[in-house]
C-alpha positions as CSV (number, residue, x, y, z in Angstrom):
1,M,176.1,113.5,218.7
2,E,172.8,112.3,217.9
3,N,171.2,115.6,217.8
4,K,173.8,116.2,215.0
5,T,173.0,113.1,213.5
6,N,169.1,113.8,213.5
7,S,169.7,117.1,212.2
8,T,172.0,116.3,209.4
9,S,169.0,114.1,208.5
10,E,166.6,116.3,208.5
11,N,168.2,118.6,205.9
12,T,169.0,115.8,203.6
13,K,165.9,115.2,203.3
14,K,164.4,118.3,202.9
15,G,167.1,118.8,200.4
16,G,165.6,115.6,198.2
17,K,162.4,117.4,198.0
18,K,163.2,120.2,197.0
19,K,165.1,119.0,194.2
20,I,161.7,116.4,193.6
21,I,159.5,120.0,193.9
22,F,162.1,122.2,191.5
23,G,162.2,118.7,189.1
24,V,157.9,118.7,188.9
25,L,158.1,122.4,188.4
26,A,161.2,122.3,186.0
27,L,159.0,119.1,184.1
28,A,155.5,121.4,184.1
29,F,157.4,124.4,182.5
30,I,159.1,122.5,179.5
31,G,155.9,120.7,179.4
32,T,154.2,124.2,179.0
33,I,156.7,125.8,177.2
34,A,156.1,122.4,174.2
35,F,152.5,122.7,174.9
36,F,152.4,126.0,173.2
37,M,155.2,125.6,170.8
38,L,154.1,122.5,169.1
39,G,150.2,123.2,170.1
40,G,149.8,125.9,167.3
41,N,151.3,123.1,165.0
42,V,148.6,121.1,165.5
43,E,144.6,121.3,165.2
44,S,142.8,118.1,166.8
45,T,138.7,117.2,166.9
46,D,137.3,114.5,168.9
47,N,133.9,115.3,167.0
48,A,134.8,113.5,164.0
49,Q,134.0,109.9,163.2
50,L,134.6,107.3,160.0
51,D,132.4,107.9,156.5
52,A,131.9,106.1,153.3
53,D,129.3,105.6,150.6
54,I,126.1,103.7,152.0
55,I,124.1,103.2,148.5
56,P,120.2,102.6,149.1
57,I,119.3,99.8,146.9
58,R,115.7,100.3,145.4
59,S,112.9,98.6,143.3
60,S,113.0,99.7,139.8
61,V,110.0,97.5,138.7
62,S,107.0,95.4,140.6
63,G,106.5,92.6,140.6
64,Y,106.9,88.9,143.9
65,I,110.3,88.7,145.4
66,K,111.6,85.2,143.7
67,T,114.7,84.5,144.9
68,I,117.1,86.3,147.9
69,H,120.5,85.5,147.6
70,F,121.8,86.9,150.0
71,E,121.9,86.7,154.2
72,D,122.0,89.8,156.2
73,N,125.0,92.2,157.3
74,Q,127.2,89.8,154.3
75,F,129.9,90.9,152.3
76,V,129.3,90.7,148.7
77,K,131.3,91.6,145.2
78,K,130.4,94.1,142.4
79,G,127.3,92.6,140.3
80,Q,126.8,89.7,142.7
81,I,122.9,89.1,142.1
82,L,120.9,90.0,145.3
83,I,117.1,89.4,144.6
84,T,115.2,88.2,141.9
85,I,111.8,89.4,141.4
86,D,109.3,87.2,139.2
87,D,110.0,88.1,135.3
88,T,106.6,86.1,133.8
89,E,105.3,89.3,133.1
90,L,108.4,90.9,132.0
91,K,109.3,88.4,129.5
92,T,105.5,88.6,127.9
93,K,106.0,92.9,127.6
94,V,109.1,91.6,125.8
95,A,107.9,89.3,123.4
96,Q,104.4,92.0,122.7
97,A,107.2,94.8,121.9
98,E,109.4,92.4,120.0
99,A,106.3,91.8,117.8
100,A,105.6,95.1,117.4
101,L,108.8,96.3,116.0
102,A,108.7,93.1,113.5
103,N,105.0,94.7,112.3
104,A,106.0,97.9,112.0
105,Q,109.4,97.1,110.5
106,A,106.6,94.9,107.6
107,N,105.1,98.0,107.3
108,V,107.5,100.0,106.5
109,M,108.6,97.3,103.8
110,A,104.8,97.7,102.9
111,V,105.0,101.6,102.4
112,K,108.2,101.4,100.0
113,S,107.0,99.1,97.9
114,N,103.6,101.4,97.8
115,A,105.5,104.9,97.2
116,K,107.7,103.4,94.3
117,A,104.7,101.7,92.6
118,S,103.2,105.8,93.0
119,D,106.4,106.8,92.0
120,F,106.4,105.4,88.5
121,N,103.0,106.3,88.3
122,A,103.6,109.6,88.6
123,S,106.2,109.0,85.9
124,A,104.0,107.5,83.6
125,S,101.7,111.1,83.8
126,V,104.2,113.1,83.4
127,F,104.6,111.0,79.6
128,S,100.6,110.9,79.5
129,T,100.6,115.0,79.8
130,E,103.2,115.2,77.5
131,T,101.4,112.8,74.6
132,T,98.2,115.3,75.2
133,V,100.0,118.4,75.0
134,E,101.3,116.6,71.7
135,N,97.9,116.0,70.6
136,T,96.5,119.4,71.2
137,N,99.5,121.0,69.3
138,S,98.6,118.8,66.5
139,A,94.6,119.5,66.9
140,K,96.0,123.2,66.7
141,A,98.4,123.0,63.7
142,R,95.3,120.8,61.4
143,L,92.5,124.0,62.6
144,T,94.9,126.0,61.3
145,K,95.5,125.2,58.1
146,V,92.1,124.5,57.9
147,K,90.9,127.9,59.0
148,E,93.1,128.5,55.7
149,D,91.6,126.3,53.7
150,F,87.8,127.7,54.9
151,K,88.8,131.3,53.9
152,R,90.2,130.5,50.5
153,V,86.8,127.8,49.3
154,K,84.9,131.2,50.7
155,N,86.3,133.6,48.4
156,M,86.5,131.4,45.5
157,Y,82.6,130.7,46.8
158,V,81.9,134.0,46.7
159,S,83.7,134.9,43.2
160,K,82.1,131.8,41.8
161,A,85.2,129.4,41.5
162,A,83.8,126.7,43.9
163,T,80.6,125.2,44.4
164,Q,78.3,124.6,47.2
165,A,79.4,121.3,47.3
166,E,82.5,122.3,48.1
167,M,82.0,124.9,50.6
168,D,80.1,122.4,52.5
169,G,82.5,120.2,52.8
170,V,85.5,122.9,53.6
171,T,83.2,124.3,56.5
172,A,82.5,120.9,57.7
173,E,85.7,119.9,58.0
174,L,86.3,123.2,59.4
175,A,84.1,122.4,62.5
176,V,85.8,118.8,62.6
177,A,89.2,120.3,63.1
178,Q,88.1,122.5,65.7
179,A,86.0,119.7,67.8
180,Q,89.0,117.5,67.2
181,Y,91.1,121.3,69.6
182,D,88.5,121.5,72.0
183,A,88.7,117.6,72.8
184,A,92.7,117.4,73.1
185,I,92.6,120.8,75.2
186,K,90.0,119.6,77.6
187,Q,92.0,116.3,76.7
188,Q,95.5,117.9,77.9
189,K,93.4,119.4,80.7
190,A,92.7,116.4,82.7
191,S,95.5,114.3,81.8
192,K,98.0,117.3,83.7
193,A,94.9,117.4,86.9
194,Q,95.5,113.0,87.1
195,S,99.3,113.7,87.0
196,E,99.5,116.2,89.7
197,G,97.0,114.0,91.3
198,V,99.4,111.3,91.3
199,Q,102.6,113.1,91.1
200,T,100.2,114.2,95.2
201,Q,100.1,111.0,96.2
202,A,103.4,109.9,95.0
203,S,104.7,112.6,97.5
204,G,101.8,110.9,100.5
205,Q,103.6,107.7,100.1
206,L,107.1,109.1,100.3
207,S,105.2,111.4,104.3
208,L,104.3,107.8,105.2
209,I,107.6,106.2,104.2
210,A,109.1,108.5,106.8
211,L,105.6,108.1,109.3
212,A,106.8,104.8,109.2
213,E,110.1,104.4,109.7
214,A,109.2,106.4,112.5
215,L,107.1,104.2,114.4
216,V,109.7,101.8,113.9
217,R,112.2,103.7,116.3
218,Q,109.7,104.1,118.3
219,R,108.7,100.2,118.4
220,E,112.8,100.1,119.0
221,A,112.5,102.0,121.9
222,E,109.8,100.6,123.5
223,L,111.2,96.9,123.0
224,V,114.7,98.3,124.8
225,L,112.7,99.8,127.4
226,A,110.9,96.1,128.1
227,K,114.5,94.3,127.8
228,T,115.8,97.2,130.7
229,Q,112.4,96.5,132.7
230,L,113.6,92.4,132.4
231,D,116.8,92.9,133.5
232,Y,115.9,95.1,136.4
233,A,114.4,91.8,137.9
234,T,117.6,90.8,138.7
235,V,118.7,93.1,141.8
236,E,122.9,93.5,141.4
237,A,125.1,94.8,144.2
238,P,126.3,98.6,143.1
239,C,129.8,97.5,144.5
240,D,131.9,95.6,146.7
241,G,130.7,96.0,150.0
242,I,128.8,94.3,152.7
243,V,124.7,94.2,152.4
244,S,122.4,95.2,155.5
245,K,119.2,96.4,156.5
246,R,117.0,93.8,154.3
247,S,113.1,94.9,154.3
248,V,112.2,91.7,151.7
249,E,110.9,88.8,152.1
250,V,110.3,85.6,149.5
251,G,106.7,86.2,148.2
252,Q,106.8,89.9,148.9
253,Y,105.0,92.2,146.0
254,I,106.8,95.0,146.0
255,T,106.3,98.0,144.0
256,I,108.6,100.3,142.4
257,G,110.7,102.3,144.2
258,Q,110.0,100.3,147.5
259,P,113.4,100.3,149.7
260,M,114.9,96.4,149.5
261,C,117.5,96.8,151.6
262,S,121.8,99.1,151.6
263,T,124.5,98.2,150.8
264,I,128.1,99.9,152.7
265,D,131.0,100.7,149.9
266,N,133.6,99.9,152.6
267,T,136.9,99.5,150.2
268,T,136.6,102.9,150.2
269,I,136.6,105.2,154.0
270,W,137.1,108.6,155.1
271,V,137.3,110.6,157.7
272,S,133.7,113.4,158.6
273,A,135.8,115.3,160.3
274,N,134.1,119.2,162.2
275,F,136.4,121.2,163.7
276,K,135.4,125.0,164.7
277,E,135.6,127.6,162.6
278,T,138.4,129.5,164.9
279,Q,140.9,126.3,163.7
280,L,140.6,126.6,159.7
281,E,142.9,129.6,159.6
282,K,146.0,127.5,159.7
283,M,144.5,124.2,157.6
284,R,144.8,123.8,153.7
285,L,144.5,121.0,151.7
286,G,146.9,118.2,151.7
287,Q,148.0,118.7,154.9
288,A,149.1,115.0,157.1
289,V,146.3,114.0,159.6
290,T,146.7,111.1,162.1
291,I,143.6,109.3,163.0
292,K,142.7,107.6,166.0
293,V,140.1,105.2,166.2
294,D,138.5,105.5,169.7
295,A,137.5,101.5,169.6
296,Y,140.3,100.3,168.4
297,P,143.0,102.4,170.5
298,H,146.6,100.8,169.2
299,M,145.4,101.3,165.9
300,K,147.7,104.0,164.0
301,L,146.2,105.6,161.1
302,T,147.0,108.3,158.3
303,G,145.5,110.7,156.4
304,K,145.7,113.9,154.4
305,L,143.2,116.8,154.3
306,N,141.1,116.4,150.8
307,S,138.5,119.0,150.7
308,F,136.5,122.0,153.2
309,I,132.4,120.8,152.5
310,G,131.7,124.7,151.8
311,A,129.3,125.8,154.3
312,T,128.9,125.2,157.6
313,G,127.3,122.5,159.2
314,A,124.1,124.4,160.9
315,K,123.4,125.7,156.5
316,F,123.1,121.7,155.9
317,S,120.3,121.1,158.9
318,L,116.9,120.6,158.8
319,L,116.2,124.3,159.9
320,P,119.0,126.5,159.7
321,P,119.1,129.6,162.3
322,D,118.4,132.9,161.0
323,N,120.5,135.1,162.9
324,A,118.6,138.3,161.6
325,T,115.1,137.5,163.2
326,G,115.0,137.8,166.7
327,N,117.8,138.1,169.9
328,F,121.0,137.1,168.7
329,V,123.3,134.3,170.4
330,K,127.4,134.2,169.0
331,I,127.9,130.2,168.3
332,V,131.4,129.0,167.3
333,Q,130.5,127.2,164.2
334,R,131.5,123.6,162.8
335,V,132.6,123.1,159.4
336,P,132.3,119.9,158.1
337,V,135.8,118.4,157.0
338,K,137.2,115.2,154.4
339,I,139.6,113.6,155.0
340,S,141.0,110.7,153.4
341,I,143.4,107.8,154.6
342,D,146.5,107.2,153.1
343,H,146.2,103.0,153.5
344,L,144.5,100.4,154.9
345,T,145.4,96.8,154.7
346,K,142.0,94.3,154.4
347,E,142.5,93.4,157.9
348,Q,141.5,97.2,158.4
349,L,138.5,97.4,156.1
350,K,136.9,94.6,157.7
351,V,136.6,95.9,161.3
352,L,136.1,99.5,160.8
353,F,132.3,100.4,159.8
354,P,131.3,104.2,158.8
355,G,130.0,106.1,162.3
356,L,132.9,104.7,164.7
357,S,134.5,107.6,166.3
358,V,138.2,109.3,165.5
359,Y,139.9,111.8,166.8
360,V,141.9,113.8,163.9
361,A,145.0,115.9,164.6
362,V,145.9,118.3,161.5
363,N,149.6,119.4,161.0
364,V,149.3,122.9,160.0
365,K,153.1,123.9,160.2
């Protein structure tokens, strides 16, 4: 009786073990099928990290640091003053530029007045030239008349119809008329030359106006540059974010281009993921992406595939590989992909930083 009971118990145990083994095998089979069915619809990688704009802030002018208005790793708003540089010298340059501009503007007024006077003189010289032309014509007409009188008196003198006194008078009159005509010709030429000189001077004055106005524009540009440099003495935050890596102190002399700090724009964060080239076949822009942050395993984020960088990561390295030389070893390449995050709350933005590692899975179905 006891042997039958033991035998029944052993059979029951063996049957339970078989069921367990069968159940485990069934689950493994179902899991394998699900993996192959669903795995083809997802491309994933853990070679990814959060990214954001990191803006280095450099000095645009030289001078001594007067005031620093922030603490390292402080959150700032766009336009908030970060650093003030001593602007005494810059204000002096602005005053000099303003004085130079005022001088150039006064010079324009003076040149225009001179040009106006020269224009009046040119007009007067034209009238004077016209008068000398009329005088020349009058002298020429008188000379013509005197010549006719001389011929007539000479003929009369030959025929004893005119006296010697009449002949001498008309000869003298002819000489005077000829001299007056010659003088009128010379006066006309002199007046014309003088008129041309005055007109040339007037044209030169007009050119001086253009030159003076060009100098005004130059002084205006110098004033704008001086004011811009004065504005550069006040360094403002270029965006909302965290200001870090401060490398200057109050009283320190800095030069143009010297780094002072960096601002991290953490209001706009995205994911930079590096997928294998063998994963790209089904990946398309706009596909949904699941994002998991290593630092916060329970934080669930979603996003969309935004863009491909356009080349493999190796092409952007300091020394890109040249496969045309030496021995060739084929290596699976990685292609950087930008993934935009759908929505981040203020609380999430406070704890998410560029560089944090993430895991991404792209739904390529």
